[in-house]
C-alpha positions in Angstrom: -11.2 -12.1 -4.6 -11.4 -11.6 -0.7 -11.7 -15.3 -0.1 -7.8 -15.6 -1.7 -6.4 -13.6 1.3 -6.6 -16.2 4.1 -3.8 -17.7 6.2 -2.4 -19.7 2.9 -2.0 -16.6 1.1 0.5 -15.0 4.0 2.4 -17.9 5.0 2.8 -18.7 1.1 1.1 -21.8 0.8 -1.5 -20.6 -2.2 -1.7 -17.4 -4.6 1.1 -15.2 -3.3 4.7 -14.1 -3.6 5.3 -14.9 0.3 7.2 -17.2 2.3 6.0 -16.2 5.4 4.9 -12.5 6.0 4.9 -12.6 9.8 8.9 -12.9 9.6 8.9 -9.5 7.3 11.7 -7.0 8.5 9.4 -4.4 8.8 11.7 -1.8 9.5 13.7 -2.4 6.5 10.7 -2.8 4.1 9.1 0.0 5.1 12.0 2.4 5.7 11.7 4.8 2.7 7.7 5.3 3.7 8.7 5.8 7.5 11.7 8.1 6.7 9.6 10.1 4.8 6.9 10.6 7.5 9.5 11.5 10.3 11.5 14.0 7.8 8.2 16.1 7.3 6.8 15.9 10.5 3.3 14.5 9.7 1.3 13.8 12.1 -2.9 13.8 13.0 -4.5 10.2 11.0 -3.1 7.7 9.1 -4.9 5.3 7.3 -3.0 2.1 5.9 -5.0 0.5 3.1 -4.3 -3.4 2.7 -2.8 -2.8 6.2 -2.1 -6.8 6.2 -0.6 -7.7 9.8 -0.5 -3.9 10.2 3.6 -3.9 10.6 3.5 -0.3 9.0 1.1 0.9 11.3 3.3 0.2 14.4 6.7 1.3 12.6 4.3 5.1 12.1 2.8 4.8 15.4 5.1 7.5 17.3 4.1 10.1 14.6 0.2 9.7 14.6 -2.4 10.5 17.1 -4.9 8.1 15.3 -4.0 4.8 13.4 -6.6 3.3 10.9 -6.1 0.3 9.0 -8.2 -1.8 6.4 -7.9 -4.6 4.6 -10.1 -7.5 2.7 -8.7 -10.1 4.9 -10.8 -11.1 7.7 -7.7 -13.5 9.2 -5.0 -10.6 8.5 -7.1 -8.0 10.6 -7.7 -10.7 13.5 -3.5 -11.2 13.2 -3.3 -7.1 13.5 -5.1 -6.6 16.0 -3.1 -8.6 18.1 0.1 -6.9 17.2 -1.3 -3.3 17.4 -4.9 -3.4 19.7 -4.6 0.5 20.1 -5.3 0.7 16.1 -8.6 1.5 14.3 -8.9 -1.9 12.0 -11.6 -3.1 10.0 -12.2 -6.0 7.3 -13.1 -3.5 4.4 -13.0 -4.3 0.6 -11.4 -1.2 -1.3 -13.9 -2.2 -4.1 -17.0 -0.7 -2.2 -17.8 2.1 -0.1 -15.3 3.3 2.5 -16.4 3.5 6.1 -14.4 7.0 6.8 -16.0 10.7 6.0 -14.4 12.7 3.3 -11.0 14.9 4.1 -10.6 12.4 7.6 -7.1 11.5 6.9 -3.9 13.4 6.8 -1.4 10.1 5.3 -2.8 7.4 3.7 -0.8 4.7 2.5 -1.6 2.3 -0.1 1.5 -0.2 -0.4 1.1 -3.0 -3.0 -2.5 -3.2 -2.7 -4.1 -1.3 -5.7 -3.0 -4.1 -8.1 -4.9 -6.3 -6.2 -8.3 -4.7 -7.8 -10.0 -4.3 -10.7 -10.6 -0.4 -10.6 -7.1 1.2 -10.1 -8.7 4.6 -11.3 -12.1 4.5 -9.5 -10.5 2.8 -6.2 -7.4 5.8 -6.5 -9.9 8.4 -6.6 -11.8 6.9 -3.3 -8.6 7.3 -1.2 -8.3 10.9 -2.8 -11.4 11.8 -1.4 -11.0 10.9 2.1 -7.7 12.7 2.4 -7.4 16.2 3.7 -6.3 19.1 1.4 -2.6 19.0 1.6 -2.5 15.6 3.2 -0.1 13.0 1.6 -0.9 10.1 -0.4 1.8 7.4 -0.5 1.6 4.3 -2.9 3.7 1.0 -4.2 3.0 -0.2 -7.4 4.4 -2.8 -9.6 4.5 -1.5 -12.9 4.3 -2.8 -16.7 7.7 -2.1 -18.0 10.8 -3.8 -19.1 11.6 -5.9 -16.3 8.2 -7.4 -16.2 8.2 -8.4 -19.6 11.4 -10.5 -19.0 10.7 -11.6 -15.4 6.9 -12.0 -15.3 7.3 -15.6 -14.4 8.7 -15.0 -11.1 5.5 -13.3 -9.6 3.3 -15.9 -8.4 0.7 -13.8 -7.0 -2.5 -14.7 -8.9 -4.2 -11.6 -7.3 -2.3 -9.1 -9.1 -5.1 -8.5 -11.3 -4.5 -4.8 -12.5 -0.6 -3.9 -13.6 -0.7 -0.2 -15.3 2.1 0.9 -17.2 3.7 4.2 -15.3 2.4 6.8 -18.0 -1.3 5.1 -17.1 -1.0 5.6 -13.1 0.5 9.2 -13.9 -2.6 10.0 -16.0 -4.6 9.1 -12.7 -2.5 10.7 -10.3 -2.9 13.8 -12.5 -6.8 13.7 -13.1 -6.6 13.8 -8.9 -5.0 17.0 -9.0 -2.2 15.4 -7.0 1.0 17.0 -6.8 4.0 14.4 -7.2 6.7 14.9 -4.3 8.9 11.9 -5.2 8.6 9.4 -8.1 10.9 6.0 -7.0 11.4 3.0 -9.4 12.9 0.0 -8.0 12.9 -3.8 -8.3 12.1 -5.5 -4.7 14.2 -8.7 -4.2 13.9 -10.4 -0.9 17.5 -11.5 -0.3 19.6 -8.5 -2.3 17.0 -5.8 -1.1 15.7 -2.9 -3.3 17.6 -2.6 -6.6 17.1 1.1 -7.3 16.2 2.7 -11.2 14.9 -0.9 -12.1 11.5 -0.1 -13.0 9.7 -3.3 -11.9 7.9 -1.1 -9.0 7.1 2.3 -8.1 6.9 4.5 -5.0 4.9 7.9 -5.6 4.6 10.4 -2.8 1.8 12.6 -3.4 0.1 15.8 -2.0 -3.3 16.8 -2.2 -3.9 20.5 -3.2 
């Protein structure tokens, strides 16, 4: 799978839904996550899983003392190191062992990444283990609901190998004893922006007890 996440993936030539990832409006795209972090005074260490070019780490850098990012794509990590050289960035496959101590991070974000893995439940559990007690996990995932049945042909990303139903995802959350602080369903559209309450995608903001 890792070989698919090269330059062509991020510039819309192969496998992905992107046209040019580099032109993303990061402030708008990550607004809900950054707002939660700011409004709840999160601080300490953050890990962005599937960080790509690390645009999210740039947005949250005023709030955290230590910034970490991982991605399976060597191309993306090399790009990210140019954009935010002060971050701790590594090429890591989430399907394998994570190179961090348990209970190390105050916040972990996994935005549009778990659907690219074959073992969502196992990989979700790995992230929870790296999170401190009272730490926050924020995930975005496409979900298997009626919009996907109608508009599945619009998803050109061949690396979306695990699309769960919302109930299956909530079961995983509950097995890991996480508190759901926020559950937001929406449909992302590049031109129109995010359309609320349409269950194509879900954002979960979780806390480890």
